[in-house]
C-alpha positions in Angstrom: 46.0 -265.2 -30.8 42.3 -266.2 -30.9 39.6 -264.4 -32.8 38.1 -263.3 -29.5 41.5 -261.9 -28.3 42.0 -260.0 -31.6 38.6 -258.5 -31.5 38.9 -257.3 -27.9 42.3 -255.9 -28.6 41.1 -254.1 -31.6 38.0 -252.7 -29.9 40.0 -251.6 -26.9 42.1 -249.5 -29.2 39.4 -248.2 -31.6 36.1 -248.0 -29.8 34.7 -247.1 -26.4 35.5 -249.0 -23.3 31.9 -249.7 -22.8 31.8 -251.8 -26.1 35.1 -253.6 -25.5 34.0 -254.6 -22.0 30.7 -256.1 -23.3 31.7 -257.5 -26.7 28.8 -259.7 -27.8 29.6 -263.5 -27.7 26.9 -264.0 -30.1 29.0 -262.3 -32.8 32.3 -264.0 -31.7 30.8 -267.5 -32.1 30.1 -266.8 -35.7 33.7 -266.7 -36.5 36.4 -264.3 -37.8 34.5 -263.0 -40.9 31.5 -262.0 -38.9 33.6 -260.5 -36.1 35.6 -258.5 -38.5 32.5 -257.2 -40.3 30.9 -256.3 -37.0 34.0 -254.2 -36.0 34.1 -252.6 -39.4 30.6 -251.4 -38.9 31.9 -249.1 -36.1 35.4 -248.3 -37.4 34.8 -247.9 -41.1 31.1 -247.1 -41.4 30.6 -244.7 -38.4 33.0 -241.8 -38.0 31.4 -239.9 -35.2 32.7 -241.0 -31.9 29.5 -240.2 -30.0 27.4 -242.2 -32.5 29.9 -245.1 -32.2 29.5 -245.3 -28.5 25.7 -244.9 -28.5 25.2 -247.5 -31.3 27.8 -249.8 -29.5 25.7 -249.8 -26.4 22.5 -250.4 -28.3 23.6 -253.4 -30.4 25.4 -255.0 -27.4 22.3 -254.8 -25.3 20.3 -256.4 -28.0 22.7 -259.2 -28.5 23.0 -259.8 -24.8 19.2 -260.0 -24.8 19.3 -262.6 -27.5 22.1 -264.5 -25.8 20.1 -264.9 -22.6 17.4 -266.5 -24.8 19.8 -268.7 -26.7 19.0 -267.0 -30.0 21.9 -267.2 -32.5 22.6 -264.6 -35.1 20.9 -266.6 -38.0 17.8 -267.3 -35.8 17.0 -263.6 -35.3 13.7 -262.8 -37.1 11.5 -259.7 -37.4 9.5 -261.2 -34.5 12.6 -261.4 -32.3 13.5 -257.8 -33.0 10.0 -256.7 -32.5 9.8 -258.5 -29.1 13.0 -256.8 -28.0 11.6 -253.4 -29.0 8.3 -254.1 -27.3 9.9 -254.9 -23.9 12.5 -252.0 -24.1 12.0 -250.0 -20.9 14.0 -246.8 -21.9 12.5 -243.6 -23.2 10.9 -243.5 -26.6 13.8 -241.6 -28.2 16.3 -244.1 -26.8 14.2 -247.0 -28.1 14.0 -245.4 -31.6 17.8 -244.9 -31.5 18.3 -248.5 -30.5 16.1 -249.8 -33.3 17.9 -247.6 -35.8 21.3 -248.9 -34.6 20.1 -252.5 -35.0 18.7 -251.9 -38.4 21.8 -250.2 -39.6 24.1 -253.0 -38.3 22.0 -255.7 -40.0 22.1 -253.8 -43.3 25.9 -253.7 -42.9 25.9 -257.5 -42.2 23.8 -258.1 -45.3 26.1 -256.1 -47.5 28.9 -258.1 -46.2 27.2 -261.4 -47.0 27.1 -262.4 -43.4 23.3 -262.9 -43.4 20.9 -263.0 -46.2 18.3 -260.4 -45.2 17.7 -257.7 -42.6 15.4 -259.0 -39.8 14.8 -255.5 -38.5 13.9 -253.8 -41.7 10.2 -254.4 -41.3 10.0 -253.6 -37.6 8.4 -250.3 -36.7 9.5 -248.3 -33.7 7.3 -246.4 -31.3 5.8 -243.1 -32.6 7.5 -240.1 -31.2 6.9 -236.6 -32.3 8.6 -233.6 -30.8 7.4 -230.1 -31.4 9.3 -228.4 -28.5 12.6 -229.4 -27.0 12.9 -230.3 -23.4 16.2 -228.6 -22.9 16.2 -226.3 -19.8 16.7 -222.7 -20.9 18.0 -219.7 -19.0 16.6 -216.2 -19.4 18.9 -213.6 -20.8 19.2 -212.1 -17.3 20.1 -215.6 -15.8 22.7 -216.3 -18.5 24.3 -212.8 -18.0 24.3 -213.3 -14.2 25.9 -216.7 -14.5 28.7 -215.4 -16.8 29.3 -212.3 -14.5 29.3 -214.5 -11.4 32.5 -216.3 -12.4 35.6 -214.8 -10.8 38.4 -213.6 -13.0 41.3 -214.3 -10.6 42.1 -217.8 -11.9 42.8 -219.5 -15.2 39.9 -221.9 -14.4 37.4 -219.1 -14.1 38.6 -217.4 -17.3 38.5 -220.7 -19.1 35.0 -221.6 -17.9 33.5 -218.2 -18.8 35.1 -218.2 -22.2 33.9 -221.8 -22.9 30.4 -221.0 -21.9 30.4 -217.8 -23.9 31.3 -219.7 -27.1 28.3 -222.0 -26.6 25.8 -219.3 -25.8 26.9 -216.7 -28.4 27.6 -219.1 -31.3 24.9 -221.7 -30.6 27.6 -224.3 -30.7 27.4 -227.9 -29.5 29.7 -228.8 -26.6 31.5 -231.4 -28.7 32.3 -228.7 -31.4 33.6 -226.3 -28.7 36.0 -228.7 -26.9 37.3 -229.9 -30.3 38.5 -226.4 -31.1 42.2 -225.6 -31.5 43.8 -222.3 -30.7 43.8 -221.5 -34.4 40.0 -221.9 -34.5 39.6 -218.5 -32.9 40.9 -216.2 -35.6 40.8 -212.8 -37.0 39.4 -212.2 -40.5 39.5 -208.5 -41.4 38.3 -206.5 -38.5 36.2 -209.4 -36.9 37.1 -212.4 -35.0 35.6 -215.7 -35.9 35.0 -219.2 -34.4 35.7 -222.2 -36.6 33.6 -225.2 -35.4 33.8 -228.7 -36.6 30.2 -229.9 -36.8 28.8 -233.4 -37.3 30.1 -235.2 -40.3 33.4 -233.3 -40.2 31.9 -230.1 -41.7 33.6 -226.9 -40.8 31.3 -224.0 -39.8 32.6 -220.5 -39.3 30.7 -218.1 -37.0 31.5 -214.4 -36.3 32.4 -213.8 -32.7 29.9 -211.7 -30.5 31.8 -208.8 -28.9 31.2 -210.1 -25.4 32.5 -213.5 -26.4 35.5 -211.8 -27.8 36.3 -210.0 -24.5 36.0 -213.3 -22.7 38.2 -215.2 -25.1 40.9 -212.5 -25.2 41.1 -212.5 -21.3 41.4 -216.3 -21.2 44.0 -216.4 -24.0 46.1 -213.6 -22.5 46.1 -215.3 -19.0 46.8 -218.7 -20.5 49.6 -217.6 -22.8 48.6 -220.1 -25.4 47.8 -217.8 -28.4 50.9 -218.8 -30.3 50.3 -222.6 -29.9 47.9 -222.7 -32.9 47.6 -226.5 -33.2 47.0 -227.2 -29.5 43.6 -227.6 -27.8 41.9 -224.3 -27.0 40.1 -225.5 -23.9 42.2 -227.6 -21.6 42.0 -229.3 -18.3 43.8 -227.8 -15.3 46.2 -229.7 -13.0 46.2 -229.7 -9.2 48.3 -226.7 -9.1 45.9 -224.7 -11.1 48.0 -224.7 -14.3 46.7 -225.6 -17.8 47.6 -229.0 -19.1 47.9 -230.1 -22.8 44.8 -232.3 -22.5 41.5 -231.3 -24.0 38.7 -230.9 -21.5 36.0 -233.7 -21.9 32.3 -233.3 -22.3 31.7 -234.9 -18.9 34.1 -232.4 -17.3 32.4 -229.5 -19.0 29.0 -230.8 -17.7 30.3 -231.1 -14.2 31.7 -227.6 -14.4 28.4 -226.2 -15.6 26.5 -227.9 -12.8 29.1 -226.5 -10.3 28.8 -223.0 -11.6 25.1 -223.1 -11.7 25.0 -224.3 -8.0 27.4 -221.5 -7.0 25.1 -218.9 -8.8 22.1 -220.4 -7.3 20.6 -221.3 -10.6 18.8 -224.5 -11.5 21.2 -227.5 -11.5 19.1 -229.0 -14.3 20.8 -226.9 -16.8 23.3 -228.8 -19.1 25.7 -228.1 -22.0 22.8 -227.9 -24.4 21.1 -225.2 -22.3 23.5 -222.6 -23.7 22.6 -223.5 -27.3 18.9 -223.2 -26.5 19.4 -220.1 -24.4 21.3 -218.3 -27.3 18.8 -219.2 -29.9 15.9 -218.1 -27.7 17.5 -214.8 -26.7 18.3 -214.2 -30.4 14.6 -214.8 -31.5 13.3 -212.7 -28.7 15.3 -209.8 -29.9 13.8 -210.0 -33.4 16.1 -212.5 -35.0 14.7 -214.8 -37.7 14.4 -218.5 -37.5 16.2 -218.7 -40.9 19.3 -216.9 -39.5 19.2 -218.8 -36.3 19.3 -222.0 -38.3 22.3 -220.7 -40.3 24.2 -219.8 -37.1 23.4 -223.1 -35.4 24.3 -224.9 -38.6 21.1 -227.0 -38.4 20.0 -228.9 -41.5 16.3 -228.2 -40.9 14.5 -225.2 -39.3 12.4 -227.7 -37.5 15.5 -228.6 -35.5 16.2 -225.0 -34.7 12.6 -224.5 -33.6 13.0 -227.1 -30.8 15.4 -224.7 -29.1 12.9 -221.8 -29.4 11.3 -221.1 -26.1 9.9 -217.7 -26.9 6.3 -218.9 -26.8 6.7 -219.9 -23.1 6.3 -216.4 -21.9 3.4 -215.7 -24.4 1.5 -218.7 -23.0 2.2 -217.7 -19.4 1.0 -214.1 -20.1 -2.2 -215.4 -21.7 -2.9 -217.9 -18.9 -2.7 -215.0 -16.4 -5.7 -213.5 -18.1 -7.9 -216.1 -16.6 -9.1 -213.8 -13.9 -11.0 -216.2 -11.6 
């Protein structure tokens, strides 16, 4: 089997389909050591699957760009990387992410003695400062209406309502929610808790809001899965309306949210992250502190939590209405 065949077989089994379908020829031409080191960057160095996929797209696009200009790996200089970043047509956050991926990969290649120095280390990305997140947020009334609009006469409805309640009442990321096992909804003393696996594999326990507990209990009772502790908590449903053993995906959750929003005549711009931002905003509006919101959301920095805070929106609107012309 050739180096190329081994690489593609390995990537197919270990990384995303998008990377395996577009494995950079620029890397393959450098031989087996370079190919292996490139693969190890994703499999050994990056543990988060979402980061693998994003960084895989980023570096493959860069190497394809170099390939079109007949620039080999050892001919990539700071000027080449800077030229690529300069012509990049994506949003500023995407450009910064792509540059970060390229820098990180080249550092890995340097440590593996594939190249002598990192040509991207001196390249500066575009300046991008965010003080307020752009995630669409629902009002407390809208969020309540959305949850109440879901019919309780099917396992799909009970699952969808329970899933959304976990996101809004625990400020959890969708990836952490769909990764939950049945055992991750558990009783400790008189309270129920959620156990969420956050970025970096860190476990984060959050007490369950009483409304989320009602929705979760209704879902588990109807599903009959409370004793299957090691199985996925939120699963797909087959064409007969029965739960399968397969975990629901992020894309399926997003499609479900869009469908539920449309049925409730709410903005279809809302996304999975909307529930995180909505929960944090509602908490702060009711006197919660930024410090405690940060702890519930398991953010490293209060600046990150602040991005989800839309409490000032109403204050600004009220002040603007004072302009009595």
